[in-house]
Structures are given as C-alpha cells and as structure tokens.
C-alpha positions in Angstrom: 0.0 0.4 0.1 2.8 2.5 0.7 4.7 1.6 -2.3 1.4 2.4 -4.4 1.3 5.7 -2.4 5.3 6.7 -2.5 4.5 5.9 -6.7 1.6 8.8 -6.5 3.4 11.3 -5.4 5.5 12.4 -7.6 4.3 15.5 -9.7 1.5 17.4 -10.2 -1.0 14.7 -9.6 0.4 13.9 -6.0 -2.1 11.6 -4.1 -0.5 12.7 -0.5 2.2 15.4 0.3 5.3 13.9 1.8 4.3 14.8 5.1 1.2 13.2 4.7 3.2 9.8 3.3 5.0 9.9 6.6 2.1 10.2 9.0 0.4 7.4 6.9 3.6 5.4 7.7 3.9 5.8 11.1 0.2 5.3 11.6 0.3 1.7 9.7 3.6 0.8 12.1 2.2 1.5 15.4 -1.3 0.0 14.7 -0.1 -2.5 12.8 2.4 -3.6 15.3 1.4 -2.6 18.3 -2.0 -4.7 18.1 -1.1 -7.7 16.8 1.9 -7.8 19.2 -0.6 -7.3 22.0 -2.7 -9.9 20.6 0.6 -12.5 20.4 0.6 -12.1 24.1 -2.8 -12.0 25.4 -3.2 -15.0 23.2 -0.2 -16.8 24.4 -1.5 -16.4 27.8 -5.1 -17.3 26.8 -3.9 -20.8 25.9 -1.8 -21.4 28.2 -4.5 -20.9 30.7 -7.0 -22.9 28.9 -5.4 -26.4 28.5 -8.1 -27.8 26.5 -8.4 -25.4 24.1 -4.7 -25.4 23.8 -5.2 -29.1 23.6 -7.7 -29.5 21.2 -5.7 -26.6 18.8 -2.7 -29.0 18.4 -4.7 -32.0 18.3 -6.9 -30.0 15.2 -4.7 -27.4 13.6 -7.0 -26.9 11.6 -8.9 -25.3 14.1 -6.2 -22.2 13.8 -8.8 -20.2 11.3 -12.0 -20.4 14.3 -9.6 -20.2 17.2 -7.7 -16.6 16.0 -11.6 -15.5 15.7 -12.8 -16.8 18.9 -9.3 -15.2 20.6 -10.2 -11.7 18.7 -13.8 -12.1 20.0 -12.7 -13.2 23.7 -9.7 -10.4 24.3 -10.8 -7.6 22.6 -7.7 -5.8 22.9 -8.8 -2.2 21.3 -11.4 -1.8 23.8 -13.2 0.9 22.3 -13.9 2.3 19.1 -13.4 6.5 18.5 -16.0 8.6 19.9 -18.9 10.0 17.8 -21.4 12.6 18.2 -24.6 11.6 17.9 -26.5 13.9 15.0 -30.2 13.1 16.2 -31.6 12.4 19.2 -32.4 9.0 19.5 -33.5 6.1 22.3 -30.5 3.0 22.4 -31.2 -0.1 24.8 -33.2 2.3 27.1 -31.0 5.0 27.0 -31.6 8.2 25.8 -28.7 9.9 23.5 -29.1 13.3 22.5 -28.2 15.3 19.4 -24.6 16.4 19.8 -23.9 13.4 22.8 -20.3 11.8 22.2 -21.2 8.6 21.7 -18.7 5.6 22.5 -18.8 2.0 21.4 -16.8 -0.9 24.1 -16.3 -3.3 22.1 -15.1 -5.8 25.0 -18.8 -5.3 26.1 -19.9 -5.7 22.5 -18.1 -9.2 22.2 -19.5 -10.2 25.6 -22.6 -9.5 24.5 -25.0 -13.4 26.1 -27.7 -11.5 22.8 -24.5 -12.3 20.5 -22.7 -15.4 22.2 -23.9 -17.7 23.6 -22.0 -18.2 27.1 -20.0 -15.3 26.4 -17.5 -15.5 28.9 -16.2 -18.8 27.9 -13.5 -19.5 25.2 -14.7 -21.8 22.9 -12.6 -22.5 19.7 -15.6 -24.1 18.2 -17.8 -21.5 18.9 -20.2 -20.7 15.4 -18.7 -17.6 15.0 -21.5 -14.5 14.6 -19.7 -11.4 13.5 -17.3 -9.7 16.7 -15.7 -6.3 16.8 -11.8 -7.1 17.2 -11.3 -5.7 14.7 -13.7 -2.7 14.4 -17.0 -2.8 12.2 -18.2 -1.1 8.6 -15.9 1.8 7.3 -14.1 2.0 10.7 -12.7 -1.7 10.1 -9.1 -2.0 11.0 -7.1 -2.1 7.6 -4.5 -4.8 8.5 -7.2 -7.5 9.8 -6.0 -9.9 7.1 -2.4 -9.1 8.1 -2.7 -9.6 11.6 -5.4 -12.8 10.9 -2.3 -14.4 9.2 0.5 -13.8 11.5 -1.7 -14.6 14.0 -2.5 -18.4 12.2 1.5 -18.5 11.6 3.2 -17.7 15.4 0.5 -19.7 17.4 0.7 -22.9 15.8 4.5 -22.5 15.7 5.0 -21.3 19.3 3.1 -24.9 20.7 4.4 -26.7 18.4 8.0 -25.8 19.1 7.2 -25.7 22.5 4.4 -27.9 23.3 5.2 -28.0 27.2 5.1 -24.3 27.4 3.9 -23.4 30.6 3.7 -19.8 33.0 6.8 -19.2 34.7 4.8 -17.4 37.3 1.4 -17.4 39.0 -1.6 -16.1 36.3 -2.0 -12.9 39.3 1.7 -12.2 38.8 1.7 -11.7 35.3 1.8 -8.2 34.8 -1.1 -6.6 32.7 -1.2 -3.4 30.7 -4.3 -1.3 31.2 -2.9 2.1 30.7 -2.6 2.2 26.8 -5.3 2.1 23.8 -4.3 -1.5 23.9 -5.0 -4.0 26.9 -2.3 -6.4 26.8 0.3 -8.0 28.9 3.8 -6.2 30.2 5.6 -9.3 30.5 4.8 -13.1 30.0 7.4 -15.4 32.0 7.4 -19.0 30.7 9.7 -22.2 30.9 9.0 -25.2 28.9 
C-alpha cells in the first residue's frame, strides 16, 4: 500500500504530500505492530491458561482459523471505538442519547454480549462465530485485519509445536497486564518449558 502511494506522490498529481505519507506510514506501523504484538501476547497467555482449548488446537491444527476469531472476540485488545457525536436524538437500549452527545462503543462489551454470543465469557475455539468487534466494524474496520489474522494463524501453532510443554513461569495473578494504553495487553510474559 505504501509503495503504491509513494509512486503516486511524484509530480503535480500527487495523492498525498510527503508529510501525509510519513504520517500514514507511522500510523500503519504503530497500529499494525502494537496491536498484533499485544494480541500475540494475550493469545499466548490465554492458551497457556486454557489447557483443554490449547490441546484441542494442537490435536486439530485445522481449527486455527476459528481459534483466531474466537481469541479476537474473547480478548478484544482495542477496548473502545473512536468517539462519535450523535447527529439526532435517539433511544438505544433504553438509554436516551441527545443530538450532540458523545457516543463511544465498548467493543469488549459488545464481544461479550450474551444476546450475540452464547456463554460469552467462555473461550470456545469451536464457537459458531457471529460477527465480532475485534477488528472494529464497517468503514472503521481495521485495514490490517487480514495481515493480523495471517500472523496469528502462523505464530500461535508454530509456538506451541516448537514448545509443546510451554507453561507460565509465574502464577497468573502475577502476570503484569497493561490497562493504561489504547490496547489491552500483557507487559511481560514469563514462561518455561
């Protein structure tokens, strides 16, 4: 994508200025790296603490696609969508929203909604998936979602194939979590084999 945009920045018909191109590059690097790294850490932690699900995945590697989708739903590393301003008065789930009010979607809550997902607080790699909000939605959906899926589908099986006896080196409650940034994640994951 960047190569195509760079090729279109020469001459009078430039699509983006050099400054815009640099900004887009930084955004793609940050959004693509930080979110995927956070997702890999959380997914690893989750599979290390859900032994039966990890065993099922290792015995049936063809389930990696549904596993990644379920992990995206279950973990939801980007907790909140971008704020929007209501264009008109409306009622949503018995809440009154006035024109001009700020509305923010709690994507983690949407992904744990029992009206959309049966037993939503349970990790189930065999779940028949409804649409989750792990990558956002509509025109604001993550541009890199297919790359992120491909990375997770590659890294997770390879990790547990290479280290089949991998386990936490510390109690779960001692794993330092990051709740302060845009992305929910693991600060450090100590493991042993």
